C-alpha positions as CSV (number, residue, x, y, z in Angstrom):
1,X,3.8,8.3,-47.9
2,X,7.4,7.0,-47.5
3,X,8.5,6.5,-43.9
4,X,11.6,8.7,-43.0
5,X,15.0,7.2,-43.2
6,X,16.2,9.0,-40.1
7,X,14.5,10.0,-36.9
8,X,15.4,12.0,-33.8
9,X,14.0,10.1,-30.9
10,X,13.4,11.5,-27.4
11,X,13.5,8.7,-24.7
12,X,12.5,8.5,-21.2
13,X,15.3,7.1,-19.1
14,X,13.4,6.9,-15.8
15,X,11.8,3.8,-14.2
16,X,14.2,1.4,-16.1
17,X,12.6,2.2,-19.6
18,X,15.9,3.1,-21.2
19,X,19.5,2.7,-19.9
20,X,21.9,4.8,-21.8
21,X,25.6,5.8,-22.0
22,X,27.0,9.1,-23.2
23,X,30.2,8.7,-25.3
24,X,33.2,11.0,-25.4
25,X,31.7,12.5,-28.6
26,X,28.6,13.4,-26.6
27,X,26.4,10.8,-28.3
28,X,23.7,9.0,-26.3
29,X,23.9,5.3,-26.8
30,X,21.1,2.9,-25.5
31,X,22.6,0.0,-23.6
32,X,19.6,-1.5,-21.9
33,X,16.1,-1.0,-20.5
34,X,12.7,-2.5,-21.0
35,X,11.9,-0.4,-24.2
36,X,15.3,-1.0,-25.9
37,X,14.0,-4.1,-27.8
38,X,10.8,-2.2,-28.9
39,X,12.9,0.6,-30.5
40,X,15.2,-1.8,-32.2
41,X,12.2,-3.7,-33.7
42,X,10.7,-0.5,-35.0
43,X,14.0,0.4,-36.6
44,X,14.4,-3.0,-38.1
45,X,10.9,-3.3,-39.6
46,X,10.5,0.3,-40.7
47,X,14.1,0.5,-42.0
48,X,15.2,3.8,-40.4
49,X,18.2,4.9,-38.5
50,X,17.9,7.2,-35.4
51,X,19.6,9.3,-32.8
52,X,18.3,9.4,-29.3
53,X,18.0,12.5,-27.1
54,X,17.3,12.7,-23.4
55,X,15.4,15.6,-22.1
56,X,17.2,17.6,-19.3
57,X,14.6,16.7,-16.7
58,X,14.3,13.1,-18.0
59,X,10.5,13.2,-17.5
60,X,7.6,12.1,-19.6
61,X,6.2,15.6,-19.8
62,X,3.8,18.0,-18.1
63,X,2.5,21.5,-18.7
64,X,4.3,23.9,-16.3
65,X,3.8,27.6,-16.6
66,X,2.4,27.1,-20.1
67,X,5.6,25.2,-21.1
68,X,5.8,21.6,-21.9
69,X,8.6,19.6,-20.2
70,X,10.1,16.1,-20.8
71,X,9.8,14.2,-24.0
72,X,6.4,15.7,-24.8
73,X,8.1,19.1,-24.8
74,X,10.9,18.0,-27.1
75,X,8.4,16.7,-29.7
76,X,6.1,19.7,-29.3
77,X,8.9,22.2,-29.8
78,X,10.5,20.3,-32.7
79,X,13.6,19.1,-30.9
80,X,12.6,15.5,-31.6
81,X,10.5,13.7,-34.2
82,X,9.0,11.1,-31.9
83,X,9.2,10.0,-28.2
84,X,9.2,6.5,-26.8
85,X,8.9,5.4,-23.2
86,X,5.5,4.2,-22.1
87,X,3.9,7.6,-22.4
88,X,0.4,7.8,-21.1
89,X,-2.2,9.3,-23.4
90,X,-4.1,12.2,-21.7
91,X,-6.4,14.8,-23.1
92,X,-4.0,17.5,-22.0
93,X,-1.1,15.9,-23.8
94,X,-3.2,15.4,-27.0
95,X,-3.3,19.2,-27.3
96,X,0.5,19.2,-27.7
97,X,1.4,16.0,-29.6
98,X,-0.1,13.2,-31.7
99,X,-0.2,9.7,-30.3
100,X,0.3,6.4,-32.0
101,X,-2.1,3.5,-31.4
102,X,-1.6,2.2,-27.8
103,X,0.9,-0.7,-27.7
104,X,0.7,-1.4,-24.0
105,X,-1.9,-1.0,-21.1
106,X,-0.9,-0.3,-17.6
107,X,-2.9,0.0,-14.4
108,X,-2.1,2.1,-11.4
109,X,-1.6,0.8,-7.9
110,X,0.2,1.9,-4.8
111,X,2.8,0.4,-2.5
112,X,3.8,1.1,1.1
113,X,6.4,-0.2,3.5
114,X,5.7,-3.8,4.5
115,X,3.8,-3.8,7.9
116,X,5.9,-4.6,10.9
117,X,5.1,-7.3,13.5
118,X,3.1,-6.6,16.6
119,X,5.1,-6.3,19.8
120,X,5.4,-9.4,21.9
121,X,5.0,-7.2,25.1
122,X,1.3,-7.1,24.3
123,X,1.0,-10.7,23.2
124,X,-1.2,-11.6,26.2
125,X,-4.0,-9.6,24.5
126,X,-3.5,-10.7,21.0
127,X,-5.2,-14.2,20.9
128,X,-8.7,-12.5,21.1
129,X,-9.7,-9.3,19.4
130,X,-11.1,-6.3,21.3
131,X,-14.8,-7.3,20.7
132,X,-14.2,-10.8,22.2
133,X,-12.5,-9.3,25.3
134,X,-15.3,-6.8,25.8
135,X,-17.9,-9.6,25.7
136,X,-15.8,-11.9,27.9
137,X,-15.3,-9.2,30.6
138,X,-19.0,-8.2,30.5
139,X,-20.2,-11.8,30.9
140,X,-17.7,-12.4,33.7
141,X,-19.0,-9.4,35.7
142,X,-22.6,-10.6,35.1
143,X,-21.8,-14.1,36.1
144,X,-20.1,-13.0,39.4
145,X,-22.9,-10.8,40.4
146,X,-25.5,-13.4,39.6
147,X,-23.5,-16.1,41.6
148,X,-23.2,-13.6,44.5
149,X,-27.0,-13.1,44.6
150,X,-27.8,-16.8,44.3
151,X,-25.7,-17.9,47.3
152,X,-27.4,-18.9,50.5
153,X,-24.3,-18.6,52.5
154,X,-22.8,-15.3,51.6
155,X,-19.0,-15.2,51.1
156,X,-16.8,-12.1,50.6
157,X,-17.2,-10.9,47.0
158,X,-13.4,-10.5,46.6
159,X,-12.9,-14.1,47.4
160,X,-15.5,-15.2,44.8
161,X,-13.8,-13.1,42.2
162,X,-10.3,-14.5,43.0
163,X,-11.5,-18.1,42.9
164,X,-13.4,-17.9,39.7
165,X,-10.7,-15.9,37.8
166,X,-8.0,-18.2,39.3
167,X,-9.7,-21.2,37.6
168,X,-9.0,-19.5,34.2
169,X,-5.3,-19.8,34.9
170,X,-5.6,-23.4,36.1
171,X,-6.0,-22.8,39.8
172,X,-8.4,-25.1,41.7
173,X,-12.0,-23.9,42.1
174,X,-12.7,-24.8,45.8
175,X,-16.1,-23.4,45.9
176,X,-18.8,-25.9,46.9
177,X,-22.3,-24.9,45.6
178,X,-25.3,-25.8,47.8
179,X,-28.4,-24.8,45.8
180,X,-29.3,-26.1,42.4
181,X,-28.9,-22.7,40.9
182,X,-25.3,-22.2,42.2
183,X,-24.4,-25.8,41.0
184,X,-25.6,-24.9,37.5
185,X,-23.5,-21.7,37.6
186,X,-20.4,-23.5,38.8
187,X,-20.7,-26.3,36.2
188,X,-21.2,-23.7,33.5
189,X,-18.0,-21.8,34.7
190,X,-16.0,-25.1,34.8
191,X,-16.9,-26.0,31.2
192,X,-16.7,-22.4,29.8
193,X,-13.6,-21.5,31.6
194,X,-11.7,-24.7,30.5
195,X,-12.8,-24.1,26.9
196,X,-11.6,-20.4,27.0
197,X,-8.3,-21.2,28.7
198,X,-7.6,-24.0,26.1
199,X,-8.2,-21.7,23.1
200,X,-6.4,-18.8,24.6
201,X,-3.3,-20.8,25.4
202,X,-3.3,-22.3,21.8
203,X,-3.7,-18.9,20.2
204,X,-1.1,-17.3,22.4
205,X,1.4,-20.1,21.7
206,X,0.8,-19.6,17.9
207,X,1.2,-15.9,18.1
208,X,4.5,-16.2,20.0
209,X,5.7,-18.8,17.5
210,X,4.7,-16.8,14.4
211,X,4.2,-13.1,15.3
212,X,1.3,-11.4,13.8
213,X,1.8,-8.5,11.4
214,X,0.3,-5.1,11.9
215,X,-2.7,-4.1,9.7
216,X,-1.5,-2.5,6.5
217,X,-3.3,-0.3,3.9
218,X,-4.5,-2.6,1.1
219,X,-7.3,-0.7,-0.7
220,X,-7.9,2.7,-2.3
221,X,-10.7,3.3,0.3
222,X,-8.3,2.7,3.2
223,X,-5.6,4.9,1.6
224,X,-8.1,7.7,1.1
225,X,-9.3,7.5,4.7
226,X,-5.7,7.5,6.0
227,X,-4.9,10.5,3.9
228,X,-7.9,12.3,5.2
229,X,-6.9,11.6,8.8
230,X,-3.3,12.7,8.1
231,X,-1.8,9.4,9.1
232,X,-0.2,8.8,5.7
233,X,0.9,10.7,2.7
234,X,0.9,9.7,-1.0
235,X,3.5,10.6,-3.6
236,X,3.8,9.8,-7.3
237,X,6.4,10.4,-10.1
238,X,7.5,13.7,-11.5
239,X,6.5,14.2,-15.1
240,X,4.1,11.3,-15.1
241,X,0.3,11.6,-15.9
242,X,-0.7,9.7,-12.8
243,X,-2.2,12.7,-10.9
244,X,-4.3,13.9,-13.8
245,X,-5.5,10.3,-14.4
246,X,-6.6,10.1,-10.8
247,X,-8.4,13.5,-11.0
248,X,-10.4,12.3,-14.0
249,X,-11.8,9.4,-12.0
250,X,-15.4,9.8,-10.9
251,X,-14.9,8.3,-7.4
252,X,-14.6,10.8,-4.5
253,X,-12.0,8.7,-2.7
254,X,-9.7,8.8,-5.7
255,X,-10.1,12.5,-6.0
256,X,-9.0,12.9,-2.4
257,X,-5.7,11.1,-3.2
258,X,-5.1,13.1,-6.4
259,X,-6.0,16.4,-4.7
260,X,-3.6,15.6,-1.8
261,X,-0.7,15.0,-4.2
262,X,-1.4,18.0,-6.4
263,X,-1.9,20.6,-3.5
264,X,1.2,19.4,-1.7
265,X,3.3,18.8,-4.8
266,X,4.2,15.3,-3.5
267,X,6.4,14.3,-6.5
268,X,9.5,12.1,-6.5
269,X,11.9,11.0,-9.2
270,X,10.6,7.9,-11.1
271,X,13.2,5.5,-9.9
272,X,13.4,2.4,-7.7
273,X,15.8,4.2,-5.3
274,X,13.5,7.2,-4.9
275,X,10.4,4.9,-4.3
276,X,12.2,2.8,-1.7
277,X,13.5,6.0,0.0
278,X,10.0,7.6,0.2
279,X,8.5,4.4,1.8
280,X,11.2,4.1,4.4
281,X,9.3,6.1,7.0
282,X,6.3,3.7,6.9
283,X,4.0,6.6,6.4
284,X,4.2,7.1,2.6
285,X,2.4,5.4,-0.2
286,X,3.9,5.5,-3.7
287,X,1.4,5.5,-6.6
288,X,2.8,4.2,-9.9
289,X,2.1,1.6,-12.6
290,X,1.8,-1.9,-11.5
291,X,4.8,-3.0,-13.6
292,X,7.0,-0.5,-11.8
293,X,5.8,-1.6,-8.4
294,X,6.5,-5.2,-9.2
295,X,10.0,-4.4,-10.3
296,X,10.9,-2.8,-7.0
């Protein structure tokens, strides 16, 4: 079978795939894009000329109200012979058009706004995590109670507290133990307190010099949990097959993300500008192919 000499080609102009210019004669001319060289290579090797067409919505194509949109719709309804533009193969699209052998493989990922830095107003608590603070406070309370019990000459409890805590901020510890038990307790506090003060000061200085970033969302599991709690929303591209791809995944956490997008119709234009705008609030994750995210 002879390959055609001329083809009508529907192209996807989103996500930097094809850059085009419309002439005064209303002709669409490709001037750039990641798929431009691929189309030129096909034309050269298979020896055909072509004319490109851009669908009104500029999308890849989805089934809406029993009507196909985008380049899938143009091929399905005979307005174009083929479509090019990194078109994902799905079972639903297979019912409308035939696909060539895959020439590229892309994986999905998500991106969010880069986490900010923790406020320096709370820097005093940053050197240790909450677990360490809880243990330290509990042990301090136990130590003070035990020291109070072991004293032969009872001193006011408030004075004991102030003296031992003052030692942590490099104040002199002028408590003179009498019994062997109190001596052991005081020596333990002297060593432990100096050790804690040293590491706290070093960690605090490091934090003030290089502020620590807030915890960001890095995994699908974290994203799914955040969506379930309502602390973040997820969006993806109009006309892309990403939502249906996620729905076909067997993992429940992935279904939560896909269902969240589908029910709320959280779709944006497939462009760098739209992705950046969506992530500005710091509470939105954009799901797209890894290549698109890296080109942001």
